[in-house]
C-alpha positions, 0 to 999 in steps of 0.5 A, spaced: 500 499 499 502 506 498 503 511 504 501 518 504 507 521 500 506 517 495 499 518 493 500 525 493 506 525 488 502 520 484 496 524 483 500 530 482 504 526 476 498 524 473 495 531 474 499 533 469 497 529 463 490 531 464 487 537 460 480 540 462 475 537 460 469 540 456 464 539 461 465 543 467 461 538 472 466 534 470 472 539 471 469 540 478 468 533 480 475 532 478 478 538 482 473 536 488 476 529 488 483 531 486 483 536 492 478 533 498 478 535 505 481 543 502 476 546 507 478 553 504 477 552 497 471 555 494 466 553 488 462 558 486 458 557 480 453 562 477 449 562 470 452 568 465 448 571 459 445 565 455 444 561 461 452 559 461 454 555 467 460 558 470 464 556 476 470 561 480 474 556 483 479 561 489 482 560 496 478 563 502 483 568 505 488 568 499 483 573 495 478 579 496 471 576 496 470 584 495 473 584 488 470 577 486 463 580 487 464 587 484 469 585 478 468 578 476 461 575 478 457 581 477 460 584 470 460 576 467 453 575 470 450 582 467 455 580 460 451 584 455 450 579 449 443 576 446 441 571 451 441 566 446 448 567 445 454 562 449 459 565 453 465 564 451 473 565 455 474 571 449 467 574 452 470 573 459 476 576 458 473 582 454 468 583 460 472 583 466 477 589 467 482 587 472 488 583 471 488 576 467 493 571 466 494 567 460 489 561 459 490 554 463 489 548 459 490 542 465 488 541 471 495 542 475 496 549 472 490 551 475 491 548 482 498 551 482 494 558 480 489 557 485 494 556 491 497 562 489 491 566 490 489 567 484 481 566 481 480 561 476 474 561 472 471 555 469 466 556 463 461 550 461 463 548 453 470 551 454 476 546 454 481 552 458 480 556 464 482 563 465 485 565 472 484 572 475 489 576 479 485 578 486 491 576 492 488 579 498 492 576 504 493 579 511 500 582 511 504 586 516 505 593 514 512 596 513 515 598 519 522 599 522 526 592 524 526 589 530 533 587 529 537 592 526 536 599 530 537 604 526 540 611 529 541 614 523 537 612 515 532 610 512 526 607 518 522 602 513 524 595 513 522 588 509 516 585 511 514 578 509 511 580 502 516 578 497 513 583 492 513 589 498 520 588 498 522 588 492 518 595 491 522 598 496 529 596 493 526 598 487 523 605 490 531 606 492 534 604 485 528 606 480 534 603 474 532 597 468 539 595 470 536 592 476 534 585 475 529 581 479 529 573 477 523 569 479 523 561 482 520 558 486 522 552 490 520 547 495 515 541 493 510 543 498 510 550 499 512 553 493 515 558 496 517 565 491 524 567 491 527 573 488 535 573 486 537 581 485 542 584 482 545 590 478 546 587 471 552 592 468 555 592 476 555 585 478 560 579 476 556 575 471 560 568 474 558 570 481 551 572 479 550 564 474 554 561 481 548 563 485 543 561 480 546 555 479 546 553 487 539 556 487 536 551 482 540 545 485 535 546 491 530 540 492 526 541 498 520 540 500 518 546 503 522 553 504 518 557 510 525 562 512 530 565 508 535 561 513 533 555 509 536 557 503 542 560 507 544 553 508 543 550 503 547 555 498 553 557 503 560 555 501 562 551 508 556 549 512 561 546 517 564 553 519 562 558 525 562 564 521 556 566 516 558 567 509 552 569 507 550 576 510 541 577 512 539 584 513 532 586 514 533 593 511 532 596 504 538 601 504 543 596 506 541 591 500 541 597 495 548 599 498 550 592 497 547 591 490 551 597 489 558 595 490 556 588 485 554 584 490 547 579 490 541 580 494 536 573 495 529 575 497 524 570 500 517 570 500 514 569 507 520 572 511 523 580 512 530 578 512 534 577 505 540 575 504 547 578 501 553 575 498 558 574 498 560 577 504 568 578 508 570 578 515 570 586 515 562 585 512 561 584 519 564 589 523 560 594 519 554 597 520 549 601 515 550 607 519 558 607 518 556 610 511 551 615 514 556 618 519 561 622 517 568 618 516 572 620 522 567 618 526 565 611 523 573 609 522 574 610 529 568 606 531 570 600 527 577 600 530 572 599 537 568 594 535 574 590 532 578 591 539 571 589 543 570 583 538 577 581 540 575 581 547 569 577 546 572 572 543 579 572 548 578 576 554 575 570 559 581 565 556 586 570 558 584 571 564 584 563 565 591 562 562 594 569 567 591 565 574 592 558 572 599 558 569 602 566 568 601 569 574 607 572 575 605 577 569 600 581 573 603 587 578 604 585 585 598 588 587 592 586 582 596 579 583 594 579 591 586 582 589 585 576 585 589 571 589 585 574 595 578 574 592 579 566 588 582 564 596 575 561 597 572 558 590 572 551 590 573 551 582 579 552 578 578 557 573 577 554 568 571 550 571 570 557 574 569 561 567 565 556 563 560 555 568 559 563 568 559 563 561 554 558 560 550 562 566 550 568 562 548 566 555 542 562 558 540 569 562 541 571 555 537 567 551 532 567 556 532 575 556 531 574 548 524 569 549 521 573 555 516 578 552 519 585 551 516 588 556 519 584 562 525 580 558 530 585 558 529 586 566 529 579 567 536 578 564 539 584 567 536 583 574 537 575 573 545 577 572 545 582 578 542 577 583 546 571 581 553 574 580 552 577 587 549 571 590 554 567 587 560 571 589 557 571 597 556 564 597 563 563 594 562 559 589 565 563 583 570 569 584 568 577 583 573 578 578 570 572 575 563 576 574 566 582 572 571 579 566 564 575 563 560 581 563 565 585 560 565 580 555 557 580 554 558 587 554 563 587 548 560 582 544 554 587 543 558 591 539 558 587 534 553 590 529 551 583 525 548 578 530 550 571 526 558 574 526 557 576 534 553 569 535 559 565 532 564 569 537 560 567 542 561 560 541 568 560 539 569 562 546 568 556 549 574 552 546 578 558 547 577 557 554 579 550 554 586 551 551 587 556 556 585 552 561 589 546 559 595 550 555 595 557 558 598 562 553 600 557 548 593 554 548 590 561 546 596 562 540 594 555 538 587 557 538 589 564 534 593 560 529 587 556 527 582 561 527 587 565 523 587 559 517 580 557 517 578 564 516 584 565 511 582 560 507 574 561 508 570 563 502 563 566 500 561 564 493 568 565 490 570 571 494 575 570 499 572 570 507 579 576 509 579 580 502 582 585 501 588 583 507 588 576 504 590 576 499 592 583 499 589 588 495 591 595 497 585 599 492 580 595 496 582 597 503 579 604 503 572 601 506 575 596 511 578 597 517 578 605 515 571 609 512 575 614 507 571 619 504 565 619 500 569 623 495 574 619 495 570 612 494 571 613 487 571 605 485 567 599 487 571 592 491 574 589 485 572 582 487 565 584 486 564 587 480 570 587 475 567 590 469 564 596 472 569 598 477 568 606 477 562 609 481 564 616 481 567 622 477 573 625 479 569 632 479 566 630 485 571 632 490 569 637 495 571 644 494 577 646 498 576 653 498 569 657 497 570 664 493 568 670 497 564 675 494 566 682 491 
């Protein structure tokens, strides 16, 4: 006996080969049999001019009922022709003013279109059907992004409707060179996925690679862009993200202008951007809206605190366990006095506090917003203070873990920051077993890994490795916009110039005479 999946696949396969019948009752009966237990399907029958039997098929909740009544049923019922003449699809096409698609000739075409929110018209005596665009469903309005705080810049974010997301990008880049390639991924979900790029800027080989990876996806459903990200990234076992996600249309537009590609997925507000590199994880959209000196200072600050977030606990463990001689005498005596009654070694103490801090952070995220932040902060204070008073952990360790947690929040990209948080644990273990030598081994291993990592053919550490000094203007420093005359070479090899020399600012303002 076939299981449910096999029966569904065989039904759909056989449906592909069956054209629509001429009699409308046969068509309705076949569809009702194929779509049994689909309680949201609506079969609305009515008589048109000439007593022609018609039927509108649509999914309740995916179409506008008012538009079906006013723009479909009413014009077709009152079509001005002699009562003795039958209604044809050509007559229906002329009578209805709303957008209609190409005629459908098979049952699988009808089913695919009706579940996309189309209304399908069946007419007795016609072996084809006609689809009408009357989609309407509940959707979230364009709001400020929830996961990317905006200090300066546009405050609009994508929503779950991919067509709204496309319009937000198109509004920022109103040019025919902006391309949107549409495809459907998912056997059951049939999710609309959009590949976007600027035709005369992006590297054609890179775009072809992205397109090829998307076409190679065969999965039953895609419910969020994270599905796509895991299926097309270069190194799925790397802790570092090779694809950037964002809710902001201005970020997508800026990346497209650099020659990158974007993927928009229906049902999620998160767009995917590729290729990316290490330095892009330390940049924020506000870097390009503030003055270049401020942006450069903040980038150095982020890089320093990213190092703190990764290495500070392991350095403390290594120094207190193996190398106390590197500390000044007063600080050494203070740390020793604080650790005198602590029953655990420094490595176990650090691991325990880091796990507790991560649990509190996760709890703060999952709780309702009104109490989540309060619970995480109060929980950290209360647990930390109680642990110190009980002699379970030392006060310096609480300070180290708290400072490390603050440092991790300075990284603007969440997926990169959580990678550093994950790597912090093996670094603590290496420091607790081998001391400073363990930290050096971990640092060398991470450096080798990121140096060999690629994102759609682009080295992860570019333009530092391999070195390309022309692209250093937007890495550790952000040069002024008037000096950023070319695009990143690894993303756009055919169209490098983004502005002319005349854009340079006037050094002197002529005085009036």
